[in-house]
N, C-alpha and C positions, 0 to 999 in steps of 0.2 A: 259223637255228633248228634245233636238232637233232630236233623235233617236238612234237607235242601229246598227250599222255596225257587221256582223258576218263575219270570216275568218277562214279559214281552215276546212270545214265543211268535207273536203275528209280525216279529220284525224280522225274523229268518229270510235271509236271501240264500240261493243256489244258483249261481256259486257266488261267493263272497269273500272279503278281505275281513278277518274279526282280529281287533285290538281289545284284548282285556286288560282292566287296570291289574289285575293278580289273577291266579288261577290256582284250583286245590284239584285234587284229586275227584271228589264227589262232581264238581263244576266241570272237570274235563268229560268226566263219564258221560254227564248231561249233554252236552254239548256233542259230543263225538254223535250219539245217538241221534241229537235234533238234526245233525247235518248228514245222517244216514251213513255214516262211515267214510263218505266221497269227500275226504279233506287230508291236506296236505299239511305238516306242522311245519313253522320255520324257525328255528332253534340256533342261535349264537352259541356254541360252544364255551366263550370265555365268560358266559351270563347264564349257566345250564340249571335246567326247570330241576325239579326233587327227583331221586331215583325212584321214587313211588309212581309218579307221574310216565316216568321214561319207561319204567316196565309195563306200566299199562298201556303205551304206544305199542312197544315193541309186542306185547301179547296180540294186537290187533293187527298185527302187520302192516301199518299203517306207513305212508310214505314220510320222512323227516328231509327236509330241506335243510343243511347247514349253512351258515353263513358268518362270517366275523366282520361286522359294519365297518370298525377301522380298517380294515384291509379291502374291503367290496366298495364298488362304487354303487351311488343310488342307482345309477342305470341299470345295473347288472342284477340286483336285487328286485328292482322294478320286472324287469325281463323274467325273472324266475317266477316273480307273482304271476303276471299276467298270461305265462305260459300255462300255468295249472288253471287259472279262470277260464283261459279261453277252451281248454279240454274238458271245462264242466267240473271242475273240482276245487273245492273253497279252501282257502289259506288261512290258518290260525297262528299269530304270532304268539309264541309261546313265553311270558316272562319268566325269568328264572330267579334263582335263589341271591338275594343283594343284600348286601350290609346296611340297616337302615335303623333309624330312632322308632321308639314307640309309636303305636299309632298312627302309621303311615296310611294313606288313603290309597297309593299305588306302587307297585313294585317295580314302575319302569320309571329306571333312570332318564335325568333329562338327554342326554345323547341320543337315547333310541327315539326319544319323541322328538327331536330334532331331524333324525333321520328319518321318521315315519313322513315326515312333512314333505321333505325332498322327493318321496317317491311319486307324487302325485296320481295315488289312488285313493277313492275314495274308502274308507274303512267306515265297518259297523262296530260303533262301540259295546264292550260287554264291561259290564260293574259286578265285582264279587264284593260282599260286606258280610261279617260275622257278627250277630247280635246276640244278646243274652238279654237278663231279666234281674241284673243287680247294676248298682252304681258301678262296680270293677267290674263286670264285664258286658256291659250294652254294648259296647264296640271293640272289637278287636280285628287285627289285621291278619290273625292266622287263625287256622282251625282249633276249635277249643270243646271240651266235651260237653261244656255246660252251654253253649251256645248253638244255635242255627243258623245255616248260611241263606243268603239272598243273593239269587244268579239272574241277572236282569240284561236280556238283550235289547239294546236301544236301537232308535231308527238311523238308518244310513245317513252319513253326513256328506252334504254335498263337496264336489271337487272344488280345490281352489287352496288358496296359500293358507298359511299358519295352522296345519292340519293338527299338528301337536296341541297348539294353543287350545284349539278348537275340542280336541278330544279331553283335555284336560278339565275344559268348562262342564262339558256335559258329565264327565265320572264325577265331578264335585256337587254338580246339581242332583243328578240322581242318588248319589250318596247322602246329601242333606235330606232329600225326600224320603228315603229308606229308615235313616235315623230318628226323622220326626217321626215317623208312624209307628215306632214301635210301643207295645203298650205299656212298657214301663214308666214312660213319660206321662201317662194318663194316670199315675197313681198320685199319692200325698207325698209330700215334703215331710210333712210332721208324722206320718204313719213311719217314713223310712228312718226317720230320726231315731224314733221310739226303739224299732226293730234292732238298729243299728247298736245304739246304746245299751240293749238289753244284751244281744250277744257281745258286746264287749264291755262288760259292767267295770273291770278294773280298770280299763284305762283312763288315766289322767289329764285333767288341765290344772297345770302347775301354775301358781302365782309366782311370776319372776322377782317380784317385789318382797314378799313375806316368804317363801320357801313352802308355804302351804299347799296342796295337793289335793284337789276335788276329784274321787272317782267319778264316772260315769252312772252307776246306779244312785249315788248321792244326788247329782246334778239333776239327773229325772225326777226323783222323789221330791226333792226341793221347788222344782219347777210345778209340779202336779200338784202340790200346796198352793203356790201360788196363781196357778191357772185356776184354781175353785175359786178362790176370792175375786180374781177379775173378770170371771164370768158371771159375778153379781150385777158387774156395771153394764153400761148401755153403751160404751166406747166400740165403734165398728175400726177405729186405727187408735195406737197409743205410741206415743213420741218415746224411742229411747236414747237417752243421752249419758252413754257410759262407755267407758274406753275397751279395749280387747281385754278377754278373760272370763272368769268364771260369772262374774255380775253379768257381763254383756250375753253370756251363753243360758245363764238362768233366766232372764228378764225377756229374750228373744224366745227361747222356749215356750216360756209360761204363755206368751201370747199365743203363739201358734196354738198349744194345747187347748186353749181358751176361744178359739176361732177368732181370733183379734189380730188383725195386721200389725206388725212391728214397722214402724218407721223410724231409719236411722236417722238421728238429728247429725249435722256437721257442727259438733262445738269449736271449732276453729274460724265459724263464719262471722259475718258482719249483723249487726241489728236487725238489719234491712231483710238481709237474705234470710236470717231465722224468722221475721217476721212473715215474709214470703212462704215459708216453708210451712208454717201453721197454718197458714190461710188455706192455702193448695189443698193440704191435707186433710183441713177439717179437724186438726188437733185440740182436744182440751184437757188431755191427762198426759201425764210423763213419768216415766220410771228412771230415777237416776239415785245418787248416792250422795251422803251428805259429806263424805271426806272427798269425793270427787269435786262437789260444790267449792269445797273450802279452796281447790287446788285452781279452780277458775272464775276468779271474783270478778273477772271484766265479762263474762259471757253474759247476754241480757236474759237471767233465767225468768221462767214463768214466776205467776204468785204462789205461794205455798199452797193454798186449796188446790192447786191444778197439778201438784207433785207426789208422786207415790216414791218414798224414799226406803231404798232396800233394807236398810238398817231397821228402821222402823218394823217396816213390813214382817220383817223376819223375825223382831222382837214382839210383835203382838200375836204372833202364832205361837200357840203353846207347843210344850217340847213334846207332849203325846202327838199331835197332830202331825208333826214334821216326824218323828220316828216311823208314825202309821204310815206316810206316804214315802218315805223311805223305804220300809220294808216291803210296801206294795210293789213299789219299782225295784225292789233286789228279788223277790220271790215270784210276783204274779208273771203269766205270761205276756207276752206282747200283745196279742191278740184282745186279751182283757183291758190291759190298758189302753189300748186304742178303740177300744169299744166304750170304755167309761167316759172318754174325752169326744167320742164319734170324729176320730181325726180323718175318716175318710170324706167327710162332709164337705172339705174344702179340699180340690185337688186339682190337677191337671192346670186349666187355663185360669182359675181363680186366684185371687190375691193372695200371695205369700209374705212378700217383703216390700215396703216402699223406701224407694234411695231418691237423693237429687244429686243432680249434678253439679260440679264444682261452682257453676256460674261463672267461670273465668270470661266468657264473652258476653256476659249479661243476665238477665234474674235466674234464679236457679230453676231448672225445670223437673218435673215429677217423674220419675220412674218406676213404674210396677216391675215388679219383679214375679211371674208366675209359678206355681209349682214345678211346672215342666220346665220352667226357664232354669232354676235354680239346679234341677235334679239333673237336666240337660249339660250344663255346663260342669256340675260336678264330674259327671260321667265322662266328659271329653277331656277334663284335666286328668282324672284318674288313669284313663287308657295311654297317656302319654307319660304319666310318672311313673318309676319304681316306689310303690308305697308298702314294701315290704320291711316290717317295724321301721316305720318312718317316722321321724319325730318334727314337729312344726316349731318353728318360731312364729308366735304372733305378735307383732308390734303396730301392723298398720290399724288404723283405726277402722271400727265397724260401720261407721257410716261410708267409707270407702269400699266400692263394691268389688274390690280384690280382698281386703279385708275381711269382707261378710262371707264371701262364697268361698274362698280358697283357703285362707287361714282360720275360719270358723266354721262354715258347712260342712267344707271338703273333709276333713281330720274327724268330725262328728259322724259324718255318715260310713267312712273306710275303718273306724277303730284305730285312729293313729293318735299318740299321744300330743300335747300341746305345751308349749311353756308360753304364758303371755307375759306382755310389759306394756306398760301404758304410753311409755315415751320413747318413738322410733329415732328422738334425735340423740338419745343417751348412748353413745356408740360403746363407752366402754362397758358399761354394764350389760350390752347385749351380747358384745362379744364374749364377756365371762358367763352370762347364760350358756351361750353355744357350746363353748369347754365343759362347763359343768352337767350340762344335760347331754351331751354329745348330738346335738341338733343337725338333723339331716337335710331340711329345707327350711330356705332362710328367703323372704320377699321384702323387698326394700325399694326405694327410688335411687336413682344413682348419687344424688345429693346427701342421703343418708348412707349409702353403700359408701361413698368415697369418706364419710366421716369415720365408718366401722373400720375402713382400711388402714386407714392414718394411725389407730389405735391397735392394730392387730400386729401378729408377729407371724412367722413361717406355718406355725401350728396351730395357729387359731381356729383355722376354718379346715382343719383336716376331716372333721367329721363331717362336712357339709359335701351331699349328693348334687344339691342345686342351689345356687344362688341367682335367685330369678329379680332382675329389675326392670322399674317399668316406670309408667307416668312421664317420664322426660326422657329425653335421648341420651344413648348412653355413649359418651365420647370416647373416642379410641384410646386417648391417654390413660383414661380408668381401666379400660377393659383391659391394656397390657399391663397396668401396673398391679393389678389383682394376679395377673397371670405370673409375673416375676417375684412379687413377692411374697405370696401366699398360695402358687400355685393352682389356683382356683379359676374355672374360666366361668366369669359372667355372663348369665343369660338372660339376653334383653328379650321382654315380650310385649304383646301389644294387645290392648283391650279398651273398651267402651263400658260405659254404666247401662248403655243400653244393649249391650249384649252378655249380660250377666256376670263376667264381663269378658272373660278370655278370648280371644280369637285366635291369636298364634304366640308362639314362645320358641325361641332357639333351645336345642337340647345338645347333651353331649354327642359326639359322634360315636357310633354304633363298631362293636369289633369285627374284622374283617370274617367272611365267609369263605371258608375253605372252598377252593375251586373256582369263584369268580372275582373277575378282576374289578367289578363296578358296585358302589355303593351308592347309597343316598345321603348326603352330608346332614348331618344333627344341625348346624349353624352355617349360616350365611349370612355372610357381613357385607354391607352395612344393613340389612335386611333384619327387622323384627320377627324372623322367626315362622317356621311351618304353618300352615292353618290347622286349628286341629279340626278331626274328623267330624260330619255332620252339618259342616258350614260350606255354602256356596257363596261365590264372589262373581261381582261383575263390575268391568272399567266400563265407565262413558266418557266422551268428549266433556271437559270441563263446562265449554259452553253451549252444548246441546245434549240435553240427559238422553233425548231420543237415539242419538248415535252410539251406538255400541263399540268399543273397541276391543281388539285382541287383548286378552290377559295380560299380555308382556309388554305393552304399552302404558305409558303413565298416563293416568286421567282420575275421574271421579272415582273413587271406591262403593261399592252397593253390596250388601252383604243379607243372606237367608239363613234361615236355619231356626231349630227348635229354641235356640239359647236366645234369639233377637226378639227384640220388644215388640208390642203394636200400637205405640205411640204414648207421646207425652199428655200425661192428666189435663184436661183444660184447655188445650192447645190445637182445636181441631184445625184451622189454616194452618199453621206448620206442620201437621201431620200430613195433611195433603200436599204438600210442597216434598216431603222426605220419602215418603211411601209411593211405591209403583208395582204394581202387580205382585205385591207382596215381598218386593226388595227393599231394604233400607238404605237409604243415601245417607253416609255416614259425615260429609262433608271432608274427609280427609283426602288427599290426592295419593297416588302410589301405583304400584303395577306388581305383578305375579311372575315370578320364574317358572319353568317348568317340574320343577321339583315341588311347587306349592308354597315357595317362601315368598313374604310379602315384604317389599322394599317402601316406605313411606317417602312421600315429598312434601310433607307439609299439611296443616290445614288450608281449605279454600278461605277460611277468615284469616290466614295468614300469608296472604298473596294480595301484591296491587297489580293491577292490569293500567300497564302504564304504555300509552302509545300503541295500543292492541297488543303488546307482550305480557305474560304472566311474568311477575318477580317474585321470588319467595323470601319472604322475610327471614326464617331460617338460614337459610342459604347466606343472605346479607351478613346477618349475624356473625355467622362462622367465621366468614372470609375476615369480618372486620375484629374478632376475637384473635386471629391468626396476626393480622397486621398490628393491633395493637399489643401483641404477646400477651394474652390473656389467657389463663387457665381457668378450669371449674373451681379451682381452690380458692379464687380472688371472688368467688360469686358472683351473681349476676349484677354486672355494671353497665351493660348495655343492652338496648331492646330498639328493634324497629319496628315502628306502626306506621299505618298508610290514613292521610287523608285525602280528602276531595280536591281536585285542581282544575282550573278551567281550562288547561292548554291541554293536559295530557290525561284526563280523567280522573287519575289518581295519582299520588306523590309520596316519596318516602321520608320519613321522619325519623331521625334518629335521636333517642333519649339517651343520656349519656349522665353517668353518677361518677365519671372519671375525673379526678382534679385538674388534668389539664383542659378539661371543656367548659369550666366552670365560669370563664370571661366570656360575656355574650359579646362584646366588641368586637372578638375576634374571629366570631362565627363563619364569616366569608373565607378568612384563611384556613380555619381549620376544615371547613367542606372542601375546599381547593385540593388541600393537603390529601384529604380522604379519598379525592377521584383520581389524584396521582397515585395513590398507594393501590387503590384498584386496580387501575390500568396496570401498572408494574407486576399484579398478580395475574394478569390475564382475564379479569373479571369483565363482564360486559358493561357498557358504558351507563345502562340503564339502572345497576344495581347503587350507583352512587345516590345517597340521601341528599333531598333539595334542601332538608330544614335540620337544625342542631336545635334541640330543646335540653339545656341544661337541668338536671334534677338532684333533689337531694339523695335521693333511692329509687330503684328501679321497682314498681309494684308488682308483687308476688303475693300467690296464695297460700295457704299452711302448707300444701301439698309439695310447694316447691315449683309450680308451673308459675308462668307468667299470668298475670292477670291482664289478659289482653284487652277488656274493658277500662280497666284503670289506665292503662297505658294511652289507649286511644283519648280517653278524655283531656288527660294531662296534657297530651298533643294539640289538641282542638283549644283547648283552655289556653295554652300560651302562644299559639296563633291567632287566637281569635277566629278559628272557624266554626261554622255549626255544620254538623252531619245531618 
């Protein structure tokens, strides 16, 4: 252990009731000393601390109070604690050993937090974290010889309800503060990439189309050669129009080495969206490939003079130059290469990469991911995943934040093999690559995942440790089909471009701990997973941002952490609306349970306020899909959007591509039957759509998400309503 740092000694209260998120032997010794040994320890024998901690307590001859909260009333435990406090003795609740997923922020299972809330005694929160200086050790939930401990005594909480929720909130906020303060996050993404690729020179990026493999040392050498050419230009940012794979890695790394910000271009976007991206980012140069251009003739390609073609670039570079750079990458120390390219000149809060939101609800918005943001989210993911000999499938586009951070940057930074494939819809080939290369980590959307499952057999995903699905809601039928057909538990995750992107993900359940009857689940459905460490969350009233709610109540979600961005480029007015005291307002509605698992209730933009009541579009869609007996295999056949309404403020509009809804003369009868159907399902009357708009197809984006703006425009045009 590299040492223990104690914060907040001024918050010590004697006597006091202390609640740690977890405890270690070093932290336990420090706390015992700070309390002058006048302390009683509260232990549940069904949830026992480690033998090391118990041996230490016995060596000090301290009093230990045993209780079994399942068979002891809150009143009895309260009297136990108050008896000691009244005698001038502090009480420390000792979290025990518990089965838990990797990267937990607390060892206290939710039943104990609920029990603490019923004691009606103000606790003094204690937060313990373990922090290192690499991507894989930046956060640990246990003692580690390569990490140091930081132990914080926090201010005493006021008496009142929801004590468990308030404990969790302060633990998360302190955890985010400590994580963000780690010196590693002030380093350079580029420097860390060079060091990692040098440390793992033979690890390969495999091209799933051709079978060719590019080892790290060659990728680094070629990137160095390209970077030297790019440095002669005056571009501050360069657009990257490439799919995942070796080309995308080289283009991105070349820009970073040259001190240029790579801007990941959405090649599935419209001409208007692309034009907006170019204008906002100030782009005049783009890197792409001739073969890729031929596959996308419909894309609004920039003029030839603005394009740098990978084939031409490498073709114009002499073999001697390429060989020289590859040999340098292979033989020279990482520090020398970093010095050659001055990689530390841009670090911490400097621009690293620029992405653009999908534009599902309007014009794409530019998001700068800084060096610290990418490093933070990569480290947060690394602490949650078992990356031992991990082999990634990279099929998500790198203009998608998940494809950029998780399936490109994370394996490069951690020395993991990648098999790339440019088409995430080619399910048959993706399955073949998983089997051929025994891939362990697969990331997809539910739409792509369903297609892969349809073409899989019982052994296709046998090598897969993590099959992560995101960007859309994971439907229960798809989840169960994965389990029944392939024995794979699909893991739903949640993230935002603005958070680099991963916020939470469900994980496999941990193996039981001998002697403990409690566990923290890896997956909670229908939640989208437990928050990654280093992220704090706040819930506010949907109608009043200043009114903070307990985390377990549904409301507007706000985040704070090292992986959270600082604002959209050129959107000062919008930024003022979405940031308050360092907190980012997501626009998502949801809640958090006492284990830190998020359950979403939809986007604020996907609610209508009808007669003062919030009506969720997704909830109505799910009910209608059930009533119409639609499955995800049918594709997107219906969508709910909202329009202004003089009587009730807003009204629901059902967009339908179903054949039975295409005759406009039957609109009243159809809407009446829908009202009856929803009533029979015990759904609120406000959930019944007021209008029906037959359409040829429901607007969707290339990612599979609904095109919310397109849906709204269709409805307003059909109903002759101006927004």
